[in-house]
ZADODREN-16312 format. One record per residue (C-alpha): residue in three letters; x, y, z. Coordinates in nm, 3 decimals. Layout:
% ZADODREN-16312
<gumar type="ALA" X="X" Y="Y" Z="Z"/>
...
This chain:
% ZADODREN-16312
<gumar type="MET" X="18.941" Y="15.293" Z="8.270"/>
<gumar type="THR" X="18.860" Y="15.148" Z="8.610"/>
<gumar type="ASP" X="18.959" Y="14.781" Z="8.633"/>
<gumar type="ILE" X="18.708" Y="14.601" Z="8.853"/>
<gumar type="ARG" X="18.580" Y="14.247" Z="8.879"/>
<gumar type="PRO" X="18.239" Y="14.277" Z="9.041"/>
<gumar type="ALA" X="18.098" Y="13.966" Z="9.202"/>
<gumar type="TRP" X="17.814" Y="13.780" Z="9.038"/>
<gumar type="ASP" X="17.500" Y="13.718" Z="9.243"/>
<gumar type="PRO" X="17.349" Y="13.385" Z="9.130"/>
<gumar type="LEU" X="17.020" Y="13.462" Z="9.303"/>
<gumar type="GLN" X="16.979" Y="13.802" Z="9.137"/>
<gumar type="TYR" X="17.081" Y="13.663" Z="8.800"/>
<gumar type="SER" X="16.831" Y="13.377" Z="8.827"/>
<gumar type="ARG" X="16.536" Y="13.607" Z="8.894"/>
<gumar type="PHE" X="16.467" Y="13.606" Z="8.520"/>
<gumar type="GLU" X="16.625" Y="13.270" Z="8.443"/>
<gumar type="ARG" X="16.350" Y="13.154" Z="8.208"/>
<gumar type="GLU" X="16.374" Y="13.471" Z="8.001"/>
<gumar type="ARG" X="16.754" Y="13.474" Z="7.995"/>
<gumar type="ASP" X="16.778" Y="13.103" Z="7.916"/>
<gumar type="ARG" X="16.572" Y="13.111" Z="7.598"/>
<gumar type="ALA" X="16.863" Y="13.237" Z="7.387"/>
<gumar type="ALA" X="17.092" Y="12.968" Z="7.528"/>
<gumar type="HIS" X="16.845" Y="12.697" Z="7.432"/>
<gumar type="ASP" X="16.814" Y="12.848" Z="7.084"/>
<gumar type="LEU" X="17.193" Y="12.827" Z="7.055"/>
<gumar type="LEU" X="17.201" Y="12.469" Z="7.183"/>
<gumar type="ALA" X="16.941" Y="12.375" Z="6.923"/>
<gumar type="ARG" X="17.167" Y="12.497" Z="6.641"/>
<gumar type="LEU" X="17.465" Y="12.280" Z="6.733"/>
<gumar type="PRO" X="17.547" Y="12.030" Z="6.455"/>
<gumar type="GLU" X="17.366" Y="11.702" Z="6.512"/>
<gumar type="GLN" X="17.654" Y="11.491" Z="6.376"/>
<gumar type="LEU" X="17.927" Y="11.655" Z="6.585"/>
<gumar type="GLU" X="18.152" Y="11.397" Z="6.752"/>
<gumar type="ALA" X="18.279" Y="11.578" Z="7.057"/>
<gumar type="ALA" X="18.531" Y="11.444" Z="7.306"/>
<gumar type="GLU" X="18.650" Y="11.776" Z="7.452"/>
<gumar type="ILE" X="18.389" Y="12.044" Z="7.534"/>
<gumar type="TRP" X="18.431" Y="12.381" Z="7.704"/>
<gumar type="ASP" X="18.150" Y="12.605" Z="7.827"/>
<gumar type="LEU" X="18.319" Y="12.946" Z="7.857"/>
<gumar type="GLY" X="18.144" Y="13.168" Z="8.110"/>
<gumar type="CYS" X="17.940" Y="12.874" Z="8.233"/>
<gumar type="GLY" X="17.771" Y="13.064" Z="8.517"/>
<gumar type="ALA" X="17.559" Y="12.837" Z="8.732"/>
<gumar type="GLY" X="17.636" Y="12.547" Z="8.501"/>
<gumar type="GLN" X="17.301" Y="12.449" Z="8.354"/>
<gumar type="HIS" X="17.426" Y="12.461" Z="7.994"/>
<gumar type="ALA" X="17.741" Y="12.260" Z="8.068"/>
<gumar type="VAL" X="17.512" Y="12.000" Z="8.225"/>
<gumar type="ALA" X="17.298" Y="12.001" Z="7.909"/>
<gumar type="LEU" X="17.610" Y="11.953" Z="7.696"/>
<gumar type="ARG" X="17.715" Y="11.663" Z="7.922"/>
<gumar type="ARG" X="17.378" Y="11.496" Z="7.867"/>
<gumar type="ARG" X="17.402" Y="11.540" Z="7.490"/>
<gumar type="TRP" X="17.759" Y="11.408" Z="7.469"/>
<gumar type="PRO" X="17.780" Y="11.163" Z="7.763"/>
<gumar type="GLU" X="18.119" Y="11.026" Z="7.653"/>
<gumar type="ALA" X="18.282" Y="11.370" Z="7.627"/>
<gumar type="LYS" X="18.496" Y="11.548" Z="7.882"/>
<gumar type="VAL" X="18.300" Y="11.864" Z="7.965"/>
<gumar type="HIS" X="18.459" Y="12.165" Z="8.134"/>
<gumar type="GLY" X="18.283" Y="12.471" Z="8.272"/>
<gumar type="LEU" X="18.494" Y="12.786" Z="8.306"/>
<gumar type="ASP" X="18.382" Y="13.093" Z="8.496"/>
<gumar type="SER" X="18.548" Y="13.386" Z="8.673"/>
<gumar type="SER" X="18.292" Y="13.384" Z="8.955"/>
<gumar type="GLU" X="18.344" Y="13.152" Z="9.250"/>
<gumar type="GLU" X="17.984" Y="13.229" Z="9.353"/>
<gumar type="MET" X="17.853" Y="13.100" Z="9.021"/>
<gumar type="LEU" X="18.074" Y="12.791" Z="9.032"/>
<gumar type="THR" X="17.953" Y="12.713" Z="9.382"/>
<gumar type="ALA" X="17.601" Y="12.707" Z="9.240"/>
<gumar type="ALA" X="17.720" Y="12.495" Z="8.944"/>
<gumar type="ARG" X="17.875" Y="12.232" Z="9.169"/>
<gumar type="GLN" X="17.537" Y="12.172" Z="9.331"/>
<gumar type="SER" X="17.428" Y="12.000" Z="9.010"/>
<gumar type="GLU" X="17.661" Y="11.710" Z="9.098"/>
<gumar type="ALA" X="17.706" Y="11.653" Z="8.724"/>
<gumar type="ASP" X="18.019" Y="11.493" Z="8.583"/>
<gumar type="VAL" X="18.163" Y="11.827" Z="8.472"/>
<gumar type="GLU" X="18.498" Y="11.979" Z="8.559"/>
<gumar type="TRP" X="18.426" Y="12.322" Z="8.701"/>
<gumar type="ARG" X="18.722" Y="12.556" Z="8.670"/>
<gumar type="LEU" X="18.773" Y="12.906" Z="8.808"/>
<gumar type="GLY" X="18.936" Y="13.133" Z="8.550"/>
<gumar type="ASP" X="18.912" Y="13.421" Z="8.309"/>
<gumar type="ILE" X="18.824" Y="13.362" Z="7.944"/>
<gumar type="ALA" X="19.089" Y="13.620" Z="7.852"/>
<gumar type="ASP" X="19.354" Y="13.391" Z="8.001"/>
<gumar type="TRP" X="19.205" Y="13.058" Z="7.893"/>
<gumar type="ARG" X="19.438" Y="12.822" Z="7.710"/>
<gumar type="PRO" X="19.311" Y="12.463" Z="7.683"/>
<gumar type="GLU" X="19.550" Y="12.176" Z="7.735"/>
<gumar type="ARG" X="19.436" Y="11.997" Z="7.417"/>
<gumar type="PRO" X="19.239" Y="12.082" Z="7.100"/>
<gumar type="VAL" X="18.870" Y="12.143" Z="7.164"/>
<gumar type="ASP" X="18.578" Y="11.989" Z="6.977"/>
<gumar type="LEU" X="18.316" Y="12.235" Z="7.099"/>
<gumar type="ILE" X="18.341" Y="12.583" Z="7.245"/>
<gumar type="PHE" X="18.007" Y="12.701" Z="7.383"/>
<gumar type="ALA" X="17.990" Y="13.061" Z="7.503"/>
<gumar type="ASN" X="17.649" Y="13.195" Z="7.599"/>
<gumar type="ALA" X="17.626" Y="13.561" Z="7.706"/>
<gumar type="SER" X="17.989" Y="13.579" Z="7.814"/>
<gumar type="LEU" X="18.217" Y="13.704" Z="7.536"/>
<gumar type="HIS" X="18.059" Y="14.051" Z="7.518"/>
<gumar type="TRP" X="18.241" Y="14.132" Z="7.844"/>
<gumar type="LEU" X="18.578" Y="14.093" Z="7.667"/>
<gumar type="SER" X="18.754" Y="14.343" Z="7.439"/>
<gumar type="ASP" X="18.926" Y="14.318" Z="7.098"/>
<gumar type="HIS" X="18.687" Y="14.065" Z="6.950"/>
<gumar type="GLU" X="18.882" Y="14.013" Z="6.628"/>
<gumar type="ALA" X="19.183" Y="13.890" Z="6.825"/>
<gumar type="LEU" X="18.961" Y="13.701" Z="7.070"/>
<gumar type="PHE" X="18.775" Y="13.504" Z="6.803"/>
<gumar type="ARG" X="19.097" Y="13.422" Z="6.617"/>
<gumar type="ARG" X="19.243" Y="13.288" Z="6.941"/>
<gumar type="LEU" X="18.934" Y="13.082" Z="7.020"/>
<gumar type="THR" X="18.908" Y="12.926" Z="6.675"/>
<gumar type="ALA" X="19.280" Y="12.842" Z="6.691"/>
<gumar type="THR" X="19.208" Y="12.615" Z="6.988"/>
<gumar type="LEU" X="18.955" Y="12.409" Z="6.793"/>
<gumar type="ALA" X="19.038" Y="12.066" Z="6.659"/>
<gumar type="PRO" X="18.970" Y="12.010" Z="6.287"/>
<gumar type="GLY" X="18.594" Y="11.983" Z="6.255"/>
<gumar type="GLY" X="18.546" Y="12.147" Z="6.593"/>
<gumar type="VAL" X="18.265" Y="12.395" Z="6.648"/>
<gumar type="ILE" X="18.242" Y="12.734" Z="6.814"/>
<gumar type="ALA" X="17.893" Y="12.843" Z="6.922"/>
<gumar type="VAL" X="17.841" Y="13.190" Z="7.067"/>
<gumar type="GLN" X="17.551" Y="13.406" Z="7.179"/>
<gumar type="MET" X="17.605" Y="13.769" Z="7.279"/>
<gumar type="PRO" X="17.356" Y="14.034" Z="7.386"/>
<gumar type="MET" X="17.346" Y="14.331" Z="7.149"/>
<gumar type="ALA" X="17.295" Y="14.541" Z="7.458"/>
<gumar type="TRP" X="17.501" Y="14.855" Z="7.408"/>
<gumar type="GLU" X="17.262" Y="14.994" Z="7.148"/>
<gumar type="THR" X="16.944" Y="14.929" Z="7.347"/>
<gumar type="ARG" X="16.733" Y="15.199" Z="7.511"/>
<gumar type="HIS" X="16.782" Y="15.069" Z="7.865"/>
<gumar type="HIS" X="17.161" Y="15.064" Z="7.830"/>
<gumar type="ALA" X="17.162" Y="15.416" Z="7.686"/>
<gumar type="LEU" X="16.961" Y="15.531" Z="7.987"/>
<gumar type="MET" X="17.203" Y="15.354" Z="8.222"/>
<gumar type="ARG" X="17.501" Y="15.535" Z="8.070"/>
<gumar type="GLU" X="17.314" Y="15.867" Z="8.070"/>
<gumar type="ILE" X="17.217" Y="15.847" Z="8.438"/>
<gumar type="ALA" X="17.569" Y="15.732" Z="8.531"/>
<gumar type="GLU" X="17.702" Y="16.065" Z="8.402"/>
<gumar type="GLN" X="17.465" Y="16.268" Z="8.619"/>
<gumar type="GLY" X="17.426" Y="16.327" Z="8.992"/>
<gumar type="SER" X="17.661" Y="16.286" Z="9.286"/>
<gumar type="TRP" X="17.775" Y="15.942" Z="9.168"/>
<gumar type="ALA" X="17.912" Y="16.065" Z="8.832"/>
<gumar type="GLY" X="18.267" Y="16.104" Z="8.959"/>
<gumar type="ALA" X="18.276" Y="15.755" Z="9.108"/>
<gumar type="LEU" X="18.140" Y="15.600" Z="8.788"/>
<gumar type="ALA" X="18.360" Y="15.791" Z="8.545"/>
<gumar type="GLY" X="18.570" Y="15.542" Z="8.351"/>
<gumar type="VAL" X="18.390" Y="15.233" Z="8.479"/>
<gumar type="GLU" X="18.346" Y="14.991" Z="8.191"/>
<gumar type="THR" X="18.030" Y="14.795" Z="8.128"/>
<gumar type="VAL" X="17.957" Y="14.610" Z="7.804"/>
<gumar type="ALA" X="18.093" Y="14.763" Z="7.484"/>
<gumar type="PRO" X="17.939" Y="14.769" Z="7.134"/>
<gumar type="LEU" X="17.978" Y="14.446" Z="6.939"/>
<gumar type="LEU" X="18.140" Y="14.430" Z="6.598"/>
<gumar type="GLU" X="17.916" Y="14.432" Z="6.293"/>
<gumar type="PRO" X="17.787" Y="14.084" Z="6.205"/>
<gumar type="GLU" X="17.983" Y="14.095" Z="5.879"/>
<gumar type="GLN" X="18.305" Y="14.144" Z="6.077"/>
<gumar type="TYR" X="18.239" Y="13.836" Z="6.289"/>
<gumar type="TYR" X="18.167" Y="13.638" Z="5.974"/>
<gumar type="ALA" X="18.494" Y="13.752" Z="5.815"/>
<gumar type="VAL" X="18.702" Y="13.661" Z="6.120"/>
<gumar type="LEU" X="18.541" Y="13.320" Z="6.162"/>
<gumar type="ALA" X="18.566" Y="13.243" Z="5.790"/>
<gumar type="GLU" X="18.944" Y="13.271" Z="5.809"/>
<gumar type="ALA" X="18.965" Y="12.933" Z="5.981"/>
<gumar type="CYS" X="18.611" Y="12.795" Z="5.967"/>
<gumar type="GLU" X="18.349" Y="12.677" Z="5.724"/>
<gumar type="ALA" X="17.972" Y="12.662" Z="5.754"/>
<gumar type="VAL" X="17.976" Y="13.000" Z="5.926"/>
<gumar type="ASP" X="17.627" Y="13.092" Z="6.045"/>
<gumar type="VAL" X="17.559" Y="13.439" Z="6.185"/>
<gumar type="TRP" X="17.214" Y="13.563" Z="6.280"/>
<gumar type="SER" X="17.036" Y="13.788" Z="6.525"/>
<gumar type="THR" X="16.709" Y="13.759" Z="6.712"/>
<gumar type="SER" X="16.521" Y="14.026" Z="6.902"/>
<gumar type="TYR" X="16.332" Y="13.886" Z="7.200"/>
<gumar type="LEU" X="16.040" Y="14.076" Z="7.348"/>
<gumar type="GLN" X="16.102" Y="13.987" Z="7.710"/>
<gumar type="ALA" X="15.782" Y="13.986" Z="7.919"/>
<gumar type="LEU" X="15.908" Y="14.070" Z="8.269"/>
<gumar type="THR" X="15.701" Y="14.072" Z="8.586"/>
<gumar type="GLY" X="15.740" Y="14.239" Z="8.923"/>
<gumar type="PRO" X="15.809" Y="14.596" Z="9.033"/>
<gumar type="ASP" X="16.096" Y="14.785" Z="8.865"/>
<gumar type="ALA" X="16.133" Y="14.487" Z="8.631"/>
<gumar type="VAL" X="16.387" Y="14.635" Z="8.391"/>
<gumar type="LEU" X="16.598" Y="14.770" Z="8.676"/>
<gumar type="GLU" X="16.593" Y="14.429" Z="8.844"/>
<gumar type="TRP" X="16.688" Y="14.265" Z="8.514"/>
<gumar type="MET" X="16.987" Y="14.498" Z="8.481"/>
<gumar type="LYS" X="17.101" Y="14.443" Z="8.841"/>
<gumar type="GLY" X="17.181" Y="14.084" Z="8.747"/>
<gumar type="THR" X="17.417" Y="14.178" Z="8.462"/>
<gumar type="ALA" X="17.486" Y="14.522" Z="8.318"/>
<gumar type="LEU" X="17.471" Y="14.718" Z="8.644"/>
<gumar type="ARG" X="17.720" Y="14.497" Z="8.826"/>
<gumar type="PRO" X="18.028" Y="14.710" Z="8.746"/>
<gumar type="TYR" X="17.853" Y="15.029" Z="8.860"/>
<gumar type="LEU" X="17.715" Y="14.877" Z="9.179"/>
<gumar type="ALA" X="18.057" Y="14.735" Z="9.266"/>
<gumar type="VAL" X="18.199" Y="15.088" Z="9.262"/>
<gumar type="LEU" X="17.911" Y="15.255" Z="9.445"/>
<gumar type="THR" X="17.990" Y="15.108" Z="9.785"/>
<gumar type="ASP" X="17.824" Y="15.398" Z="9.969"/>
<gumar type="PRO" X="17.471" Y="15.263" Z="10.027"/>
<gumar type="VAL" X="17.314" Y="15.609" Z="10.018"/>
<gumar type="MET" X="17.478" Y="15.697" Z="9.688"/>
<gumar type="GLN" X="17.397" Y="15.357" Z="9.541"/>
<gumar type="ALA" X="17.032" Y="15.388" Z="9.643"/>
<gumar type="ALA" X="17.012" Y="15.737" Z="9.492"/>
<gumar type="PHE" X="17.161" Y="15.615" Z="9.164"/>
<gumar type="LEU" X="16.924" Y="15.319" Z="9.144"/>
<gumar type="ASP" X="16.626" Y="15.539" Z="9.228"/>
<gumar type="ALA" X="16.716" Y="15.784" Z="8.950"/>
<gumar type="LEU" X="16.775" Y="15.507" Z="8.697"/>
<gumar type="GLY" X="16.467" Y="15.313" Z="8.803"/>
<gumar type="GLY" X="16.248" Y="15.619" Z="8.749"/>
<gumar type="ARG" X="16.378" Y="15.670" Z="8.396"/>
<gumar type="LEU" X="16.346" Y="15.301" Z="8.313"/>
<gumar type="SER" X="15.990" Y="15.283" Z="8.444"/>
<gumar type="ALA" X="15.897" Y="15.580" Z="8.227"/>
<gumar type="ALA" X="16.061" Y="15.428" Z="7.919"/>
<gumar type="PHE" X="15.924" Y="15.077" Z="7.984"/>
<gumar type="PRO" X="15.590" Y="15.122" Z="8.163"/>
<gumar type="GLN" X="15.424" Y="14.830" Z="8.333"/>
<gumar type="ARG" X="15.112" Y="14.712" Z="8.153"/>
<gumar type="ASP" X="14.777" Y="14.675" Z="8.324"/>
<gumar type="ASP" X="14.837" Y="14.299" Z="8.344"/>
<gumar type="GLY" X="15.157" Y="14.356" Z="8.544"/>
<gumar type="VAL" X="15.393" Y="14.276" Z="8.255"/>
<gumar type="THR" X="15.680" Y="14.501" Z="8.148"/>
<gumar type="LEU" X="15.795" Y="14.449" Z="7.790"/>
<gumar type="LEU" X="16.168" Y="14.478" Z="7.721"/>
<gumar type="PRO" X="16.294" Y="14.441" Z="7.362"/>
<gumar type="PHE" X="16.632" Y="14.268" Z="7.373"/>
<gumar type="PRO" X="16.838" Y="14.180" Z="7.060"/>
<gumar type="ARG" X="17.101" Y="13.904" Z="7.061"/>
<gumar type="LEU" X="17.367" Y="13.795" Z="6.812"/>
<gumar type="PHE" X="17.440" Y="13.427" Z="6.739"/>
<gumar type="LEU" X="17.750" Y="13.275" Z="6.578"/>
<gumar type="VAL" X="17.811" Y="12.911" Z="6.491"/>
<gumar type="ALA" X="18.106" Y="12.793" Z="6.282"/>
<gumar type="ARG" X="18.302" Y="12.474" Z="6.218"/>
<gumar type="LYS" X="18.683" Y="12.455" Z="6.192"/>
<gumar type="ARG" X="18.818" Y="12.332" Z="5.860"/>
């Protein structure tokens, strides 16, 4: 497989910030009200808005925001919140002390071997600590299937062969079983959001901010990249036609996990 670390574009990602942020707020709302947190980590914090929200909720806690993108952390630092922003990879993350809350919104689906990953994360929790995770169930969706299909066709197929994007998640029962090894009050649920997107090529633009990043990082030839995006955009527009009111509807399922360490 091709090992690449494509840059994040905060501006592109934020084009649909309201739609993307709804799941994060749903996850924040399910955090235990009585949690006493002194050490909080937002893993894959992006532009930092959720770490800032955690800082407001637990003003006495030490809040850390970890992200692998310097571009995203630059945007996060503009908040001027009392948060420690740290550049790093979740795969290599080892906290210096036990953690009271791990918050990971739309970040862990980029990592592999989830059984080992979730065991490692729960091992870092202090007794009574909470892990709260939201992950897109994207691999199974129609727009991701079209992305993979188009990637295998045309002049760009050779360049994209072996490039990894998001992988399928485990079954919800598997996440429950892994979390239940060390945690109690394990809560696993899924929600399918009908995203109402606006603007031309809305689904393509949505995907440019996330799923398409690994492909676009490889397609450095602007002509080839444009041809790939044109082919994919045509298929996406046919599969997700724009309504007469200018809205494009994109069904998008997400998986949520909240558990508390024994």
